[in-house]
Structure formats: structure tokens, C-alpha cells
C-alpha positions in Angstrom: -182.1 16.8 -124.8 -180.1 16.9 -121.6 -177.1 14.7 -120.5 -175.5 14.8 -117.1 -172.4 13.0 -116.0 -172.6 11.4 -112.5 -169.0 10.0 -112.3 -165.6 11.3 -113.2 -164.2 10.1 -116.5 -162.3 6.8 -116.3 -164.0 5.9 -113.1 -166.8 3.7 -114.3 -169.7 5.1 -116.4 -173.0 6.6 -115.2 -174.8 9.3 -117.1 -178.4 10.7 -117.0 -180.2 11.2 -120.3 -183.4 13.2 -120.7 -185.0 13.4 -124.1 -188.5 14.0 -125.6 -190.6 10.9 -125.6 -194.1 10.1 -126.7 -196.0 12.6 -124.6 -193.3 14.1 -122.4 -189.7 13.7 -121.3 -188.2 10.2 -121.0 -185.4 9.8 -118.4 -182.8 7.1 -118.9 -179.8 6.2 -116.8 -176.9 5.2 -118.9 -174.8 2.6 -117.0 -174.3 2.3 -113.3 -170.6 1.8 -112.7 -168.5 2.0 -109.6 -165.3 4.0 -109.1 -162.4 1.7 -108.3 -159.7 4.3 -108.7 -159.8 5.4 -105.0 -159.3 1.8 -104.1 -155.8 1.8 -105.5 -155.0 5.0 -103.6 -155.5 3.2 -100.3 -152.6 1.2 -98.8 -154.9 -1.1 -96.9 -155.3 -4.8 -97.8 -158.5 -6.7 -97.3 -159.0 -10.5 -97.4 -162.2 -11.8 -95.6 -161.0 -15.4 -95.6 -157.7 -14.6 -93.8 -159.4 -11.9 -91.7 -156.9 -9.1 -92.1 -157.3 -5.6 -93.4 -159.7 -2.8 -93.1 -163.3 -2.2 -94.3 -163.4 -0.7 -97.8 -165.8 2.0 -98.9 -166.6 2.4 -102.6 -167.3 5.6 -104.5 -170.5 5.1 -106.5 -172.8 7.5 -108.4 -174.4 10.1 -106.2 -178.0 9.1 -106.6 -179.1 11.6 -104.0 -178.4 14.4 -106.6 -181.1 13.0 -109.0 -184.7 12.1 -108.8 -184.5 8.3 -108.9 -188.3 7.9 -108.8 -188.6 9.7 -112.2 -186.3 7.3 -114.0 -188.0 5.4 -116.8 -185.2 3.0 -117.6 -181.6 2.0 -116.9 -179.5 0.6 -119.7 -176.2 -1.3 -119.0 -173.4 -1.5 -121.7 -171.2 -4.2 -120.1 -170.6 -6.1 -116.9 -168.0 -3.6 -115.6 -170.5 -0.8 -115.8 -173.2 -2.5 -113.6 -171.2 -2.9 -110.4 -173.0 -0.1 -108.6 -176.5 -1.3 -109.7 -177.5 -2.9 -106.3 -177.0 0.5 -104.7 -179.7 1.9 -107.0 -182.2 -1.0 -107.0 -181.9 -2.1 -103.4 -181.2 1.1 -101.5 -183.4 3.7 -103.2 -187.0 4.0 -104.3 -186.1 3.5 -108.0 -188.7 1.5 -109.8 -187.3 1.9 -113.3 -186.8 -1.1 -115.6 -183.2 -2.2 -116.0 -182.0 -3.5 -119.4 -178.8 -5.4 -120.3 -177.9 -8.2 -122.7 -178.3 -11.7 -121.3 -174.5 -12.2 -121.4 -173.8 -9.0 -119.5 -176.4 -10.0 -116.8 -174.8 -13.4 -116.3 -171.2 -12.1 -116.2 -172.1 -9.0 -114.2 -173.8 -11.2 -111.5 -170.6 -13.2 -111.1 -168.4 -10.0 -111.0 -170.6 -8.5 -108.2 -170.6 -11.7 -106.2 -166.8 -11.8 -106.5 -166.5 -8.2 -105.4 -168.5 -9.1 -102.3 -166.2 -12.1 -101.7 -163.2 -9.8 -101.8 -164.4 -6.6 -100.1 -167.7 -7.4 -98.4 -167.6 -6.8 -94.7 -169.1 -9.7 -92.9 -169.1 -8.2 -89.5 -170.4 -4.7 -90.2 -174.0 -4.2 -91.6 -174.1 -2.3 -94.9 -175.1 1.4 -94.1 -178.0 2.6 -96.1 -177.0 5.4 -98.5 -179.0 8.3 -100.0 -181.1 8.8 -96.9 -183.0 5.5 -97.3 -182.9 2.4 -95.3 -183.2 -1.1 -96.9 -186.0 -1.4 -99.5 -186.9 2.2 -99.5 -187.9 3.4 -96.0 -186.9 6.8 -94.8 -183.8 7.2 -92.7 -182.4 10.3 -91.1 -178.8 9.8 -92.1 -177.5 10.5 -95.6 -174.3 8.6 -96.4 -173.7 10.3 -99.7 -171.8 8.6 -102.5 -169.2 6.7 -100.4 -170.5 3.5 -98.9 -169.6 0.1 -97.8 -170.3 -2.6 -100.3 -173.6 -4.3 -100.7 -174.2 -8.0 -99.8 -174.6 -11.2 -101.8 -178.4 -11.1 -101.1 -178.5 -7.6 -102.6 -176.8 -8.9 -105.7 -179.2 -11.7 -106.2 -182.2 -9.4 -105.6 -180.8 -6.9 -108.1 -180.2 -9.4 -110.8 -183.8 -10.6 -110.6 -184.9 -7.0 -111.5 -182.8 -6.9 -114.7 -184.5 -7.5 -118.1 -182.2 -9.5 -120.3 -182.3 -8.6 -124.0 -180.6 -9.8 -127.2 -178.7 -7.7 -129.8 -181.1 -5.8 -132.1 -184.1 -6.5 -129.8 -186.2 -3.3 -129.7 -188.0 -2.4 -126.4 -190.5 0.5 -126.1 -190.7 2.4 -122.8 -191.8 5.9 -121.9 -192.3 6.9 -125.6 -188.8 5.9 -126.7 -187.3 2.7 -128.1 -184.2 1.0 -126.7 -181.9 -1.2 -128.8 -178.6 -2.8 -128.0 -176.0 -3.5 -130.7 -172.6 -5.1 -130.2 -169.7 -3.0 -129.2 -167.2 -5.8 -129.7 -165.3 -5.4 -126.4 -166.6 -8.1 -124.0 -169.1 -10.9 -124.1 -172.5 -9.1 -124.3 -171.1 -5.6 -124.3 -173.4 -3.2 -126.2 -173.8 0.3 -127.6 -177.3 1.5 -127.0 -179.6 3.3 -129.5 -182.4 5.4 -127.9 -184.9 6.7 -130.4 -188.0 8.7 -130.5 -190.1 9.8 -133.5 -187.9 13.0 -133.9 -184.5 12.0 -132.5 -182.0 9.2 -132.5 -179.5 9.1 -129.7 -176.4 6.8 -129.8 -174.5 5.9 -126.6 -171.0 4.7 -127.5 -169.2 2.9 -124.6 -165.9 1.1 -124.8 -166.0 0.0 -128.5 -163.5 -2.4 -129.9 -162.7 -3.0 -133.6 -160.1 -5.7 -133.0 -161.1 -9.2 -133.9 -161.1 -11.3 -130.8 -163.6 -13.6 -129.0 -166.8 -11.4 -128.6 -169.3 -10.5 -131.4 -167.8 -8.0 -133.8 -168.5 -4.3 -133.5 -171.8 -3.5 -135.3 -171.6 -0.1 -137.0 -174.5 0.1 -139.4 -177.4 0.5 -136.9 -175.5 3.5 -135.4 -175.6 5.6 -138.6 -177.9 8.5 -139.3 -178.2 9.6 -135.6 -178.8 13.1 -134.4 -176.6 12.9 -131.3 -173.7 10.5 -130.5 -172.2 10.4 -127.0 -168.7 9.1 -126.5 -169.0 7.9 -122.9 -165.4 7.8 -121.8 -162.0 8.9 -123.1 -160.3 6.3 -125.3 -157.2 4.6 -123.8 -153.8 6.2 -124.2 -152.3 5.9 -127.7 -148.9 5.1 -126.1 -148.0 2.3 -123.7 -147.1 3.9 -120.3 -143.8 2.1 -119.7 -142.0 3.7 -116.8 -138.5 5.0 -117.7 -138.9 4.1 -121.3 -139.7 5.9 -124.5 -143.5 5.8 -125.3 -144.4 3.4 -128.1 -147.6 2.8 -130.0 -149.2 -0.5 -129.2 -152.3 -2.3 -130.6 -154.3 -4.9 -128.7 -152.6 -7.7 -130.6 -149.2 -6.3 -129.9 -149.8 -6.1 -126.1 -150.9 -9.7 -126.1 -147.7 -10.7 -127.8 -145.7 -8.6 -125.4 -147.4 -10.3 -122.5 -146.4 -13.8 -123.7 -142.9 -12.6 -124.4 -142.6 -11.5 -120.7 -144.1 -14.7 -119.4 -141.9 -16.9 -121.6 -138.7 -15.1 -120.5 -139.6 -15.2 -116.8 -140.5 -18.9 -116.9 -137.3 -19.8 -118.8 -135.3 -18.2 -116.0 -137.1 -20.3 -113.4 -139.3 -17.5 -112.1 -143.0 -17.4 -111.3 -145.4 -15.0 -113.0 -148.3 -13.3 -111.1 -151.0 -11.6 -113.2 -153.6 -9.6 -111.2 -156.8 -9.7 -113.4 -160.5 -10.4 -113.7 -161.6 -14.0 -114.4 -163.2 -13.0 -117.6 -162.7 -10.6 -120.6 -159.0 -10.0 -121.3 -158.1 -13.3 -119.5 -159.6 -15.4 -122.3 -157.4 -13.7 -124.9 -154.3 -13.9 -122.7 -154.8 -17.7 -122.4 -155.2 -18.2 -126.1 -152.1 -16.2 -126.8 -150.2 -18.0 -124.1 -151.3 -21.4 -125.5 -150.0 -20.3 -128.9 -146.7 -18.8 -127.9 -145.4 -20.3 -124.7 -145.0 -24.1 -123.9 -145.9 -24.5 -120.2 -143.9 -27.0 -118.2 -146.4 -26.7 -115.3 -150.1 -26.0 -115.3 -151.3 -22.4 -115.4 -153.6 -21.5 -112.5 -156.6 -19.2 -112.3 -157.6 -18.3 -108.8 -161.0 -16.7 -108.3 -164.1 -17.4 -106.1 -166.2 -17.5 -109.3 -163.6 -19.0 -111.8 -165.5 -22.2 -112.3 -168.7 -20.4 -113.2 -167.0 -17.9 -115.5 -165.3 -20.7 -117.4 -168.5 -22.8 -117.5 -170.5 -19.9 -119.0 -168.1 -19.7 -122.0 -169.3 -23.2 -123.0 -172.9 -22.0 -123.4 -172.6 -18.5 -124.8 -172.1 -19.3 -128.5 -174.5 -16.6 -129.7 -172.3 -13.9 -128.1 -169.1 -15.0 -129.8 -167.4 -13.8 -133.0 -168.3 -15.6 -136.3 -165.2 -17.8 -136.2 -165.9 -19.1 -132.7 -169.6 -19.5 -133.4 -168.6 -21.8 -136.3 -166.6 -24.0 -133.9 -169.5 -24.1 -131.5 -171.8 -25.5 -134.1 -169.4 -28.3 -135.3 -169.3 -28.9 -132.3 -165.9 -28.1 -130.9 -164.8 -26.0 -128.0 -164.8 -22.3 -129.0 -162.2 -21.4 -126.4 -158.7 -22.9 -126.1 -158.9 -22.7 -122.3 -161.5 -25.4 -122.3 -159.1 -27.8 -124.0 -156.3 -26.7 -121.7 -158.4 -27.5 -118.7 -159.3 -30.9 -120.1 -155.7 -31.9 -120.6 -154.6 -30.5 -117.2 -152.5 -27.5 -118.4 -154.9 -25.1 -116.9 -156.4 -25.4 -113.4 -158.8 -23.0 -111.6 -159.6 -22.8 -107.9 -161.7 -20.5 -105.7 -158.7 -19.5 -103.5 -155.3 -20.5 -102.4 -156.2 -20.3 -98.7 -155.2 -23.5 -97.0 -158.2 -23.9 -94.7 -161.0 -23.8 -97.3 -159.8 -27.1 -99.0 -160.6 -30.6 -97.9 -157.7 -33.0 -97.2 -158.0 -34.5 -100.7 -157.9 -31.0 -102.3 -154.9 -29.8 -100.4 -152.6 -32.2 -102.1 -153.9 -31.2 -105.5 -153.5 -27.4 -104.9 -150.1 -27.3 -103.3 -148.4 -30.4 -104.8 -149.7 -30.0 -108.4 -151.2 -26.6 -109.1 -148.5 -24.5 -107.5 -145.4 -26.3 -108.9 -142.8 -23.8 -109.7 -142.1 -22.1 -112.0 -145.7 -21.4 -113.0 -148.0 -18.6 -113.9 -151.0 -17.6 -111.8 -153.9 -15.4 -112.8 -155.5 -14.0 -109.6 -157.8 -11.2 -108.4 -158.5 -8.6 -107.6 -156.6 -6.4 -110.2 -156.4 -3.5 -107.8 -154.2 -5.8 -105.6 -156.1 -4.6 -102.5 -158.0 -7.9 -102.0 -158.2 -11.5 -103.0 -155.5 -14.1 -103.3 -153.2 -11.7 -105.3 -152.3 -10.1 -102.0 -151.0 -13.4 -100.6 -149.1 -14.3 -103.7 -147.6 -10.9 -104.1 -146.1 -11.1 -100.6 -144.9 -14.7 -101.2 -143.2 -14.1 -104.6 -142.3 -10.4 -104.3 -139.0 -11.0 -102.6 -137.3 -12.9 -105.5 -135.8 -11.1 -108.5 -136.6 -14.2 -110.6 -140.3 -13.7 -110.2 -142.5 -11.1 -112.1 -145.8 -9.3 -111.6 -147.5 -8.3 -114.9 -150.2 -5.7 -114.7 -152.6 -6.2 -117.6 -156.0 -4.8 -116.6 -156.8 -1.2 -117.8 -158.4 1.3 -115.5 -156.0 1.0 -112.5 -153.2 3.4 -111.7 -150.1 1.4 -112.3 -148.0 3.6 -110.0 -150.2 2.8 -107.0 -151.3 -0.8 -107.5 -148.2 -2.4 -105.8 -147.5 0.3 -103.3 -148.6 -1.8 -100.2 -146.0 -4.5 -101.1 -143.0 -2.3 -101.4 -140.1 -2.7 -101.4 -140.4 -5.4 -104.1 -137.4 -7.4 -105.4 -139.4 -9.0 -108.2 -139.7 -7.6 -111.7 -142.8 -5.4 -112.4 -144.1 -5.1 -116.0 -146.8 -2.8 -117.1 -148.6 -4.4 -120.1 -152.1 -3.0 -120.2 -154.1 -5.2 -122.6 -156.9 -2.8 -123.5 -159.2 -4.0 -126.3 -161.0 -0.6 -126.5 -160.5 1.6 -129.5 -157.7 4.2 -129.3 -158.4 7.7 -130.4 -157.5 7.2 -134.2 -159.7 4.1 -134.4 -162.5 5.8 -132.5 -162.3 8.7 -134.9 -162.7 6.4 -137.8 -165.8 4.9 -136.1 -167.3 8.4 -135.7 -166.6 9.2 -139.3 -168.6 6.0 -140.3 -171.5 6.9 -137.9 -171.6 10.5 -139.1 -173.7 12.0 -136.3 -175.4 15.4 -136.6 -174.0 16.3 -133.2 -171.1 14.7 -131.3 -170.7 14.8 -127.5 -167.2 13.8 -126.4 -165.1 14.2 -123.2 -163.4 17.6 -123.0 -160.0 15.9 -123.2 -160.9 14.6 -126.7 -161.9 18.0 -128.1 -159.6 20.4 -129.9 -157.7 22.6 -127.4 -154.1 23.9 -127.1 -153.4 21.5 -124.2 -154.5 18.4 -126.2 -152.1 16.6 -128.6 -153.4 16.3 -132.1 -153.6 12.5 -132.0 -156.1 12.7 -129.0 -158.6 14.9 -130.8 -161.9 13.5 -132.1 -163.5 15.2 -135.2 -167.0 15.0 -136.5 -167.3 15.4 -140.3 -171.1 16.1 -140.2 -171.6 18.6 -137.5 -170.3 20.3 -134.2 -168.4 18.6 -131.4 -169.5 19.6 -127.9 -167.0 19.0 -125.0 -168.5 17.0 -122.2 -167.4 18.4 -118.9 -166.1 16.1 -116.2 -167.8 15.8 -112.9 -165.6 17.4 -110.2 -164.7 15.8 -106.9 -166.8 18.5 -105.1 -169.9 17.0 -106.7 -170.6 20.0 -109.0 -172.8 19.1 -111.9 -171.5 18.3 -115.4 -174.4 18.8 -117.8 -174.8 19.4 -121.5 -178.1 20.6 -123.1 -178.7 20.2 -126.8 -181.6 21.8 -128.6 -184.3 19.3 -129.3 -185.8 18.8 -132.8 -189.5 19.5 -132.8 -191.5 16.4 -133.5 -194.1 16.6 -136.3 -195.8 13.4 -135.2 -196.4 11.4 -132.0 -197.3 7.8 -131.5 -200.5 7.0 -129.6 -202.2 3.9 -128.3 -205.8 3.2 -129.2 -208.0 1.4 -126.7 -209.7 -1.8 -128.0 -213.1 -0.2 -127.6 -212.2 2.7 -129.7 -210.5 0.5 -132.3 -213.7 -1.5 -132.8 -215.7 1.7 -133.6 -213.3 3.0 -136.2 -214.3 2.7 -139.9 -211.5 3.4 -142.4 -211.9 4.4 -146.0 -209.5 5.0 -148.9 -208.2 8.5 -149.4 -208.2 9.0 -153.1 -205.8 6.8 -155.1 -202.8 7.1 -152.6 -203.4 3.7 -151.0 -203.9 5.5 -147.6 -206.6 4.3 -145.3 -207.9 7.0 -143.0 -210.6 7.2 -140.3 -212.2 10.0 -138.3 -212.8 9.5 -134.6 -214.4 11.4 -131.8 -212.0 10.5 -128.9 -210.1 11.9 -126.0 -206.3 12.1 -125.6 -204.9 11.0 -122.2 -201.3 11.0 -121.1 -200.3 7.8 -119.3 -196.8 6.6 -118.5 -195.4 9.2 -120.9 -197.5 7.8 -123.8 -200.6 9.2 -125.5 -203.7 7.0 -125.2 -206.9 7.5 -127.3 -210.1 6.3 -125.7 -213.9 6.8 -126.2 -215.2 10.0 -124.8 -217.5 10.3 -121.8 -220.9 12.0 -121.8 -219.2 15.3 -120.6 -216.7 15.0 -123.4 -219.4 14.4 -126.0 -220.8 17.9 -125.4 -217.4 19.4 -126.3 -216.9 17.2 -129.3 -220.3 18.2 -130.8 -218.8 21.6 -131.4 -216.1 20.2 -133.8 -216.7 20.2 -137.6 -217.7 17.0 -139.3 -215.1 17.6 -142.1 -211.3 17.7 -141.4 -208.5 19.0 -143.5 -205.8 16.5 -144.3 -202.3 16.8 -145.9 -200.3 19.8 -147.0 -200.7 21.8 -150.3 -198.3 20.7 -153.1 -196.5 23.5 -154.9 -197.5 22.3 -158.3 -201.1 21.9 -157.3 -201.2 25.4 -155.9 -199.5 27.0 -159.0 -202.0 25.3 -161.3 -204.9 26.5 -159.2 -203.6 30.1 -159.4 -203.3 29.8 -163.2 -206.9 28.6 -163.4 -208.0 31.5 -161.3 -206.3 33.9 -163.8 -203.2 34.8 -161.8 -200.2 34.9 -164.1 -197.6 37.2 -162.6 -196.1 34.5 -160.2 -192.5 34.1 -158.9 -191.4 31.0 -156.9 -188.2 30.5 -154.8 -187.2 27.9 -152.2 -186.5 28.9 -148.6 -182.9 27.6 -148.0 -183.3 27.9 -144.2 -186.3 25.6 -144.0 -186.5 22.3 -145.9 -189.6 21.9 -148.1 -190.6 25.5 -147.7 -191.4 27.7 -150.8 -192.1 31.4 -151.2 -194.7 32.2 -153.9 -194.9 35.9 -154.8 -198.0 37.3 -156.7 -196.6 40.5 -158.2 -200.0 41.9 -159.3 -201.2 42.4 -155.7 -197.8 42.4 -153.9 -198.8 39.2 -152.0 -196.5 36.6 -150.6 -197.5 33.0 -149.8 -195.3 30.6 -147.7 -195.9 26.9 -148.3 -194.3 24.4 -145.9 -195.2 20.9 -144.8 -196.6 22.2 -141.5 -198.3 25.5 -142.3 -199.5 27.9 -145.1 -199.1 31.6 -144.5 -200.5 34.5 -146.6 -199.0 38.0 -146.3 -201.1 40.7 -148.2 -202.5 44.2 -147.8 -205.9 43.2 -149.4 -208.4 41.2 -147.4 -210.3 40.1 -150.5 -207.1 38.6 -152.0 -206.5 36.7 -148.7 -210.0 35.3 -148.8 -209.7 34.3 -152.5 -206.4 32.5 -151.8 -207.9 30.7 -148.8 -210.8 29.4 -150.9 -208.4 28.2 -153.6 -206.2 26.4 -151.1 -209.2 24.8 -149.4 -211.0 23.8 -152.6 -208.0 22.7 -154.8 -205.0 21.9 -152.6 -206.2 20.1 -149.5 -208.2 17.0 -148.9 -211.3 16.6 -146.7 -212.3 13.6 -144.7 
């Protein structure tokens, strides 16, 4: 088994997994995220509607470093980890099947379209990365892993190629089975289980044990796995408040801290600007806001896709927690924001730009929605594009106003740099539902993998504080190296367990010719067949032999040995043959293996589920033992 990291930790997820499948090696791409961290390092602002700013290039996985044509499947854990998917499906020769939950597909489509609205360059054509032009034709230039954003047409074409699945739905491809189970973080977010006959691999990505609106974390299917991969470092245990002593915060506490900041600012007559996505954490913020803060004026959500995000929450009942599912079946609105919108205390608009509204809408936006003091949720959380850039400049000059940074994954020190100097208050209140290191350690203890792969920063070392270290009670912990900025590979190889059996497909013609019969009293039906093995799409296929094959098959015996000799049967056969000086001991290094010593002739017999071996100096003894095993201990068919 081989795992390679294609992006730095904390910069979106993208990893390459290779494991033994049915008749060869299956290659699966784990997530396809985009790195938004360099976006915050830039001081340029971009707003296509207003026409100012510079073109933005995005750092995505370096698909030129892997053989995309050999990919068998791509699995997506959540909507944030599929933002680079159009680069793979539309600008390379990749033909792999892409799998994600239906909820992740729906939300991910809206997120990618919103990204295009914010940062898409309408005047400049998208350069074709990875040495390929559009739809897979050859190109002389290689743009590497830094490219301009894709287009809305690319997004729609990409989404059409994604296979939507439900939780616990099993899909077989390339000799392995894929299964998504809830990770509890976002709507439709999933941990993936990738299994073959000999191995079970678990991909943990952004798990959440807190009880909020998505389906709860599902732990039981993850248990008894051979390898468990922790895809990203857990969020910091301490809240990074500048110039303050670090304090431990849970997700519920950060939500309460957020509403305390909002309530205090509104009571002083100030406005609150919250740069965030129009999904995920926003739903929990609105619920906590409705519970704790009485709003004198409507809250406003500004996003090009806000209406579609809020509309989807009314039809996604199966992806919600049990409490909200019960409300959906009454029927009542599962989310508080639906009732808030119905009564006019929550409004959402595509943009605050004056020229995009009709004359009737202008009065509604500026005379009603933006009545001060108010709270506005706007994107993009990087503060480099979208309406947040306009609102930050408009409200940043007053000390009564406040900007609250709630989305994890963005460098809080760089987010507001383009707007400095700021007179308004700035609060860092990252509302991160993901498990912190202690909770993630408890999850790993419950999963109990044979082998744990974790980021190097989470493995015991002198530079890591004790609370950041993950332990594995069942086996070793291997540090996963981070991919460097110079593009050097970050790969881990784990020894693969040897498979004892392989699945094979039988053609209908061969199946009709098979005649089964009962094997003793063991309720086992068995059939003999003269057939040919063929490897196709990494799977074994059995079909009828051709005339040329029949000549080779005529040399095979008509009787076949089946099963493995039982220890008790072998010992009884030896006693019947007059062998009495027998010593038996178990081989502790190999499960199910026994060493039988015949003291009279100084002969040793190894019995295991896969082989029987005789070690003796006397050829007549070896032949006698062979006849005993064939006649008494094995079955013929």
C-alpha cells in the first residue's frame, strides 16, 4: 500500500492511494482540494462586478506529477475538498469515476460557481495546465500547479461526471469496494472506507463529534481496519486570540462567544461584518444568533448563491441529524433560518452592488436590508473578493463597527491586511466544528486500527506538545510527511498483507455449464470447471476456454485437492498408522500453524492453512506421510 500527499497540510486535501485490488493495483485519488492560503498572502482585491483588482491564480494539486490516466476512482469527502476537481476532469485525460455523496455534490457545485463569480477572469481565457489543452489535447506549454480559475461551463461539465452516492452505499471498482460513512462535519461530509479481500483502509477527513445540524459521526463501520489515515492536522486546541492568553474552546463555546461579540457591538450602535461561506458554519451561527441576540434590524446574507444554498436546506432532510430529521417529518422547518427569512428577520441577496438590482429591488436593499446597526454575512472569507471587500472599506473606518473572522483555514494575521489601517474592532472567533486532537485521539481509540498514518506534527517528537500527539493503542503510528513547496514527494509505503483469496467474475456461458455438488456434510457446494483466467479492468474474469486452451487443460488431473489438513485429523491418522512418539506445538509467529514432531524418525511436519511441509532425512517416511495426508486429511473433487 502506498500513499502520497499532493498538497501541503492545511491547504485543502488531495492524496493518492495505491492498494492491491482484485487482480492488480487499484489507484484512488482521495479528495481534490484547492489551496486558498496563498490567496490571503496577496494584497490584491478582486471583484468582477465592480471591475477592479487583479487576476488571481490558484494553487491546486500538481496532477502533472502523477499518471492521471491510471486513476481508477476519485472520492470526495466534503464540498470544500472538491474545489479543484474541474482542473482534473476538464483539463487532463483523467477518465476515472468520481464519487461523492449527493449532498456534497449539490453544495460543492454551488461553492465552485460562487468561486467563479468572485475570482473568475471574464476577459482572460483560462490557460490549460498540465501540458494539456481543453478536453485533453496536447499542448506545448506546461503551466504547473498554479493556474487561473476554471469557468462556470467547466463546473457544470465536471458535476455531470460525478457519481452521487448515499451513506453506506457500497460501490465496487477496480477490485476494491468504496463506502462513504458520515463524518459529522458538514452536510454530506464523509469518511471513506476502501476495502479489498485482504485489507481495509479508512480515510478520516475533518471529523466532528459535536452535535449540530449534519448527520452524526458514524464510528462503527470504521472499526477493525488495517490502515487508518488522518488526512489533516486537527485544529489548534487553543483559540488564537492576539495579545491574549490562550484558552481552550469547544465548538459550542465559540458559537456562544460569537453571539456575545455580536450582541455587544449591536447594543453600542455598531455594524458587524462576518466574512464566511454561505453554508456550513453559517447555519449554526444563525441558530445561535436567533437564540441569544434579539435583532432590531434584519440580518443579511450576501452571496451570489445564497438563495440556492438556503433552498437546498429545505430538501436535504436525510443528511441532517436525528433531531432535525424528526422536525422535517412533522413537517416543520428543520432550520431556524427558514423561519427567520419567513418573518423578515433574515434576508439574503446575491450582491450589494447597486447596478445589478432593478429599481424595485434597490429600495428593498438599501432602505430595508442595510438599516444600521445590522449584521451582514458576506463572502469570500479570504476577504480578497466578493461583497466583503466593499463592506470592509465602508465600515472599517468606525470604531463602533466590528469584523468577526469565523471561518477556519485562513491566516487571521493576513486576512484584513489590504484594508489597513482599520479603526473598527477585529475579533478572531474561529468556529471550527472539526475534532481537536484529544477528541480525535478518542476516535482513533474507538476505531483501533492496526496501523495509523498521521501528519508528522501529530506524532510524538520533542517539538510537539503532549496535547497535540495522537496515539494508537493497537499498533504503530507512522508520521506522514508534508509535501514541500519545492514539489518534493511526500510518500509513505506500508507492507501489504498477502491475500489468500481473490474475487472473480464468471461469464454467463461458463456459469450455465457449471454443475455443483455437495462436499460431504459441510453444506458447501463446489464445482469443477475447465476455464481460463483473464485480467480485465483490474478484475479476474473466468470464461470458457478456446480450442487452443483445451489442449493445455487436457493435461490437468480430473481430481483436485480441496481444503487444508486439520490437526486432529492428522494426529488420528498418524496413530492409526502406528506412529506414537508425537510432539505438537503452535507456531506463535504464524496464526493457525502447528509444528508436529515425529521423534522416532526425527521428522518435522508444518501444518498451516496455506501449506503442508515435511522435513525429514528419510524419503520413505516422506512418501508415507504424503499418502496419509492425501488419503485421510484432504478432500478430493
